[in-house]
N, C-alpha and C positions, 0 to 999 in steps of 0.2 A: 504494500500500500504506500504509494508516494503522494506527494502533495501536488494536486492538480489545480489549474487556474483557467477560468473562462472569463473573457472580457468582451462585451458587446456594446456597440453604439449604433443607435438608430438616427438617421438624418432624414429630415423631410424637406424637400425642395418645393418652394412656392411655385404654383403654376404660372407660366409666362403668358404673354398675350396670345401666342399661337398654339399653346398646349391645351389639349382638351382634358387630359387626365393628370392627376397628381402623381409626382414621382417620389420614390423613397429609396434610400440605400440602407442596408444593414451591413455593418462592418463588424467582424468578430475575429478574435484571436484565442487560441487555446494552447495551453502548455501542459503536458503530462510529465510527471516527475520533475517538476520545475527546479527542485533543489538538487537534482541529479545525484541523489543518495542511493548507493548500490545496496542491494540485498543479496548477499552471497549465499550460494547453495551450501549444504553441509559438505565437509571434507570427504574425500574418497575413503571408504572404509574397507577396501579389499586388501587385507593383510598380505604382504608378499608382493604386491603390485608396486611398480616404480613410482606411481603417483599417490601412494598411500599417505594419507594425512594432508594432502594438498587440495585447495579449493580451485576448481578448474572451470566453474560456471557461475552465472549470476541468475537469480530468480526473477528479477524485474527487468524492464526495458530501460535503456538510457533515455535522457531527456528528448522529448518529441515536441516540436513547436509547429503549429500550422495556422495560417491566416485565411480568411475568406471574405468575399464581398458579394452581396446579393443586391441586384437592381430590380426594383418593382415599379412598373407603370402601366 
């Protein structure tokens, strides 16, 4: 479980002289695991294996950031 963040801004454009419909924009950004804190998997427990006792994987994903823009009219 990481720290996730979602930010959204809605912008309304006033209709101009030649515009029949109102236009809107929705801008948003999302960040998953924003602190980029790793959650390590348990160490290798196969006794006699060359990797015994070593952590070789991570349980969560690294930081992911995405942006979006939606135009409505």
